[in-house]
N, CA and C atoms as an extended XYZ file, in Angstrom:
234
Properties=species:S:1:pos:R:3:atomname:S:1:resname:S:1:resid:I:1 pbc="F F F"
N         4.723       16.082        8.606 N   UNK     1
C         3.414       15.807        8.039 CA  UNK     1
C         3.550       15.237        6.621 C   UNK     1
N         4.484       15.801        5.865 N   UNK     2
C         4.683       15.338        4.499 CA  UNK     2
C         5.177       13.893        4.468 C   UNK     2
N         6.019       13.543        5.438 N   UNK     3
C         6.527       12.166        5.506 CA  UNK     3
C         5.403       11.175        5.791 C   UNK     3
N         4.505       11.520        6.696 N   UNK     4
C         3.376       10.636        7.029 CA  UNK     4
C         2.466       10.434        5.820 C   UNK     4
N         2.179       11.498        5.120 N   UNK     5
C         1.316       11.396        3.935 CA  UNK     5
C         2.008       10.587        2.840 C   UNK     5
N         3.320       10.754        2.718 N   UNK     6
C         4.068        9.978        1.717 CA  UNK     6
C         4.042        8.490        2.038 C   UNK     6
N         4.155        8.153        3.307 N   UNK     7
C         4.090        6.737        3.715 CA  UNK     7
C         2.705        6.165        3.426 C   UNK     7
N         1.665        6.932        3.753 N   UNK     8
C         0.294        6.480        3.462 CA  UNK     8
C         0.108        6.306        1.958 C   UNK     8
N         0.663        7.205        1.176 N   UNK     9
C         0.541        7.131       -0.284 CA  UNK     9
C         1.224        5.892       -0.841 C   UNK     9
N         2.401        5.579       -0.355 N   UNK    10
C         3.125        4.400       -0.836 CA  UNK    10
C         2.396        3.118       -0.432 C   UNK    10
N         1.944        3.050        0.809 N   UNK    11
C         1.250        1.844        1.292 CA  UNK    11
C        -0.050        1.630        0.523 C   UNK    11
N        -0.836        2.690        0.354 N   UNK    12
C        -2.097        2.527       -0.369 CA  UNK    12
C        -1.864        2.216       -1.844 C   UNK    12
N        -0.774        2.702       -2.417 N   UNK    13
C        -0.469        2.382       -3.815 CA  UNK    13
C        -0.204        0.891       -3.987 C   UNK    13
N         0.601        0.333       -3.100 N   UNK    14
C         0.919       -1.095       -3.179 CA  UNK    14
C        -0.329       -1.935       -2.926 C   UNK    14
N        -1.109       -1.560       -1.923 N   UNK    15
C        -2.330       -2.311       -1.612 CA  UNK    15
C        -3.325       -2.221       -2.767 C   UNK    15
N        -3.432       -1.059       -3.377 N   UNK    16
C        -4.362       -0.890       -4.497 CA  UNK    16
C        -3.966       -1.750       -5.692 C   UNK    16
N        -2.684       -1.827       -5.975 N   UNK    17
C        -2.216       -2.688       -7.071 CA  UNK    17
C        -2.561       -4.149       -6.774 C   UNK    17
N        -2.316       -4.591       -5.555 N   UNK    18
C        -2.619       -5.978       -5.193 CA  UNK    18
C        -4.115       -6.265       -5.256 C   UNK    18
N        -4.927       -5.329       -4.805 N   UNK    19
C        -6.377       -5.537       -4.840 CA  UNK    19
C        -6.898       -5.591       -6.265 C   UNK    19
N        -6.381       -4.758       -7.136 N   UNK    20
C        -6.822       -4.783       -8.533 CA  UNK    20
C        -6.426       -6.100       -9.192 C   UNK    20
N        -5.245       -6.605       -8.859 N   UNK    21
C        -4.816       -7.883       -9.430 CA  UNK    21
C        -5.661       -9.054       -8.919 C   UNK    21
N        -6.246       -8.917       -7.751 N   UNK    22
C        -7.077       -9.992       -7.214 CA  UNK    22
C        -8.459      -10.069       -7.868 C   UNK    22
N        -8.880       -9.010       -8.538 N   UNK    23
C       -10.196       -9.022       -9.171 CA  UNK    23
C       -10.234      -10.030      -10.313 C   UNK    23
N       -11.419      -10.583      -10.503 N   UNK    24
C       -11.613      -11.563      -11.563 CA  UNK    24
C       -11.967      -10.833      -12.845 C   UNK    24
N       -11.224      -11.111      -13.877 N   UNK    25
C       -11.502      -10.519      -15.182 CA  UNK    25
C       -12.363      -11.451      -16.011 C   UNK    25
N       -12.415      -11.214      -17.309 N   UNK    26
C       -13.218      -12.053      -18.194 CA  UNK    26
C       -12.667      -13.475      -18.265 C   UNK    26
N       -11.362      -13.599      -18.284 N   UNK    27
C       -10.758      -14.920      -18.392 CA  UNK    27
C       -10.204      -15.431      -17.082 C   UNK    27
N       -10.702      -14.948      -15.977 N   UNK    28
C       -10.139      -15.303      -14.681 CA  UNK    28
C        -9.070      -14.289      -14.323 C   UNK    28
N        -8.391      -14.527      -13.270 N   UNK    29
C        -7.353      -13.602      -12.843 CA  UNK    29
C        -6.538      -14.226      -11.740 C   UNK    29
N        -5.798      -13.414      -11.068 N   UNK    30
C        -5.007      -13.923       -9.961 CA  UNK    30
C        -5.882      -14.360       -8.797 C   UNK    30
N        -7.130      -13.903       -8.771 N   UNK    31
C        -8.025      -14.330       -7.698 CA  UNK    31
C        -8.316      -15.828       -7.793 C   UNK    31
N        -8.172      -16.418       -8.986 N   UNK    32
C        -8.361      -17.861       -9.132 CA  UNK    32
C        -7.303      -18.644       -8.366 C   UNK    32
N        -6.121      -18.079       -8.224 N   UNK    33
C        -5.061      -18.754       -7.485 CA  UNK    33
C        -5.385      -18.882       -6.007 C   UNK    33
N        -6.188      -17.951       -5.490 N   UNK    34
C        -6.498      -17.924       -4.066 CA  UNK    34
C        -7.897      -18.447       -3.770 C   UNK    34
N        -8.495      -19.175       -4.669 N   UNK    35
C        -9.802      -19.769       -4.431 CA  UNK    35
C       -10.961      -18.930       -4.905 C   UNK    35
N       -10.718      -17.821       -5.575 N   UNK    36
C       -11.801      -16.978       -6.071 CA  UNK    36
C       -12.574      -17.618       -7.202 C   UNK    36
N       -11.940      -18.510       -7.932 N   UNK    37
C       -12.604      -19.152       -9.058 CA  UNK    37
C       -13.678      -20.118       -8.629 C   UNK    37
N       -13.518      -20.743       -7.470 N   UNK    38
C       -14.508      -21.708       -6.979 CA  UNK    38
C       -15.787      -20.998       -6.598 C   UNK    38
N       -15.674      -19.882       -5.867 N   UNK    39
C       -16.873      -19.180       -5.432 CA  UNK    39
C       -17.552      -18.449       -6.576 C   UNK    39
N       -16.776      -18.041       -7.599 N   UNK    40
C       -17.384      -17.305       -8.691 CA  UNK    40
C       -18.146      -18.220       -9.645 C   UNK    40
N       -17.847      -19.513       -9.661 N   UNK    41
C       -18.590      -20.403      -10.528 CA  UNK    41
C       -19.920      -20.806       -9.908 C   UNK    41
N       -20.040      -20.665       -8.598 N   UNK    42
C       -21.285      -21.025       -7.935 CA  UNK    42
C       -22.351      -19.962       -8.113 C   UNK    42
N       -21.949      -18.705       -8.160 N   UNK    43
C       -22.911      -17.627       -8.355 CA  UNK    43
C       -22.247      -16.532       -9.184 C   UNK    43
N       -23.069      -15.676       -9.786 N   UNK    44
C       -22.533      -14.638      -10.648 CA  UNK    44
C       -21.692      -13.621       -9.910 C   UNK    44
N       -22.138      -13.202       -8.728 N   UNK    45
C       -21.407      -12.198       -7.960 CA  UNK    45
C       -21.409      -12.643       -6.503 C   UNK    45
N       -20.282      -13.126       -6.038 N   UNK    46
C       -20.219      -13.675       -4.694 CA  UNK    46
C       -19.983      -12.576       -3.667 C   UNK    46
N       -20.135      -12.935       -2.418 N   UNK    47
C       -19.906      -12.014       -1.313 CA  UNK    47
C       -18.439      -11.604       -1.278 C   UNK    47
N       -17.558      -12.542       -1.622 N   UNK    48
C       -16.127      -12.240       -1.630 CA  UNK    48
C       -15.814      -11.166       -2.661 C   UNK    48
N       -16.391      -11.272       -3.842 N   UNK    49
C       -16.157      -10.272       -4.890 CA  UNK    49
C       -16.727       -8.913       -4.497 C   UNK    49
N       -17.896       -8.904       -3.870 N   UNK    50
C       -18.489       -7.636       -3.434 CA  UNK    50
C       -17.629       -6.973       -2.373 C   UNK    50
N       -17.133       -7.762       -1.423 N   UNK    51
C       -16.269       -7.203       -0.390 CA  UNK    51
C       -14.952       -6.725       -0.978 C   UNK    51
N       -14.422       -7.453       -1.950 N   UNK    52
C       -13.195       -7.041       -2.623 CA  UNK    52
C       -13.410       -5.723       -3.354 C   UNK    52
N       -14.573       -5.567       -3.974 N   UNK    53
C       -14.905       -4.302       -4.637 CA  UNK    53
C       -14.954       -3.152       -3.635 C   UNK    53
N       -15.597       -3.381       -2.499 N   UNK    54
C       -15.712       -2.329       -1.483 CA  UNK    54
C       -14.359       -1.937       -0.922 C   UNK    54
N       -13.520       -2.921       -0.652 N   UNK    55
C       -12.189       -2.631       -0.111 CA  UNK    55
C       -11.351       -1.876       -1.142 C   UNK    55
N       -11.480       -2.258       -2.416 N   UNK    56
C       -10.731       -1.584       -3.473 CA  UNK    56
C       -11.180       -0.131       -3.620 C   UNK    56
N       -12.477        0.105       -3.575 N   UNK    57
C       -13.001        1.470       -3.692 CA  UNK    57
C       -12.544        2.313       -2.503 C   UNK    57
N       -12.616        1.763       -1.295 N   UNK    58
C       -12.181        2.498       -0.106 CA  UNK    58
C       -10.693        2.825       -0.184 C   UNK    58
N        -9.890        1.859       -0.614 N   UNK    59
C        -8.449        2.095       -0.741 CA  UNK    59
C        -8.163        3.149       -1.807 C   UNK    59
N        -8.921        3.131       -2.879 N   UNK    60
C        -8.763        4.145       -3.921 CA  UNK    60
C        -9.108        5.540       -3.426 C   UNK    60
N       -10.137        5.640       -2.605 N   UNK    61
C       -10.516        6.938       -2.044 CA  UNK    61
C        -9.421        7.451       -1.110 C   UNK    61
N        -8.872        6.571       -0.276 N   UNK    62
C        -7.775        6.972        0.615 CA  UNK    62
C        -6.559        7.387       -0.203 C   UNK    62
N        -6.287        6.684       -1.309 N   UNK    63
C        -5.155        7.003       -2.188 CA  UNK    63
C        -5.314        8.391       -2.801 C   UNK    63
N        -6.497        8.680       -3.325 N   UNK    64
C        -6.753        9.994       -3.932 CA  UNK    64
C        -6.680       11.092       -2.869 C   UNK    64
N        -7.235       10.833       -1.692 N   UNK    65
C        -7.186       11.828       -0.616 CA  UNK    65
C        -5.751       12.105       -0.187 C   UNK    65
N        -4.927       11.073       -0.167 N   UNK    66
C        -3.534       11.296        0.229 CA  UNK    66
C        -2.768       12.074       -0.841 C   UNK    66
N        -3.097       11.887       -2.108 N   UNK    67
C        -2.471       12.672       -3.178 CA  UNK    67
C        -2.858       14.141       -3.044 C   UNK    67
N        -4.137       14.403       -2.786 N   UNK    68
C        -4.592       15.782       -2.618 CA  UNK    68
C        -3.950       16.417       -1.386 C   UNK    68
N        -3.887       15.664       -0.286 N   UNK    69
C        -3.277       16.183        0.938 CA  UNK    69
C        -1.793       16.470        0.727 C   UNK    69
N        -1.111       15.589        0.022 N   UNK    70
C         0.312       15.794       -0.249 CA  UNK    70
C         0.518       17.050       -1.096 C   UNK    70
N        -0.335       17.257       -2.062 N   UNK    71
C        -0.251       18.458       -2.888 CA  UNK    71
C        -0.473       19.727       -2.087 C   UNK    71
N        -1.450       19.695       -1.187 N   UNK    72
C        -1.716       20.863       -0.349 CA  UNK    72
C        -0.575       21.146        0.614 C   UNK    72
N        -0.007       20.091        1.197 N   UNK    73
C         1.105       20.273        2.126 CA  UNK    73
C         2.320       20.837        1.400 C   UNK    73
N         2.623       20.307        0.236 N   UNK    74
C         3.775       20.799       -0.521 CA  UNK    74
C         3.568       22.217       -1.026 C   UNK    74
N         2.329       22.564       -1.354 N   UNK    75
C         2.032       23.899       -1.835 CA  UNK    75
C         2.259       24.944       -0.729 C   UNK    75
N         1.889       24.619        0.489 N   UNK    76
C         2.008       25.567        1.596 CA  UNK    76
C         3.390       25.586        2.222 C   UNK    76
N         4.234       24.581        1.925 N   UNK    77
C         5.585       24.558        2.450 CA  UNK    77
C         6.537       25.416        1.642 C   UNK    77
N         6.186       25.682        0.397 N   UNK    78
C         7.096       26.434       -0.482 CA  UNK    78
C         7.063       27.897       -0.199 C   UNK    78
């Protein structure tokens, strides 16, 4: 069980870092490299940015849940 939670934790950590880097900051960001700059100039908040926000929040929730689960599993194994 601990191995499965550790794998989920590592995968969500990497995905979360990539998703945060894709967000558009004040001066642009890595999302401009993938076409995010074109859609963001047409409107203030595009559908792509909203979906990116939702995916990032969901991934963050899974990341926090896996940290809590890992802590509980390790606590009861000792």
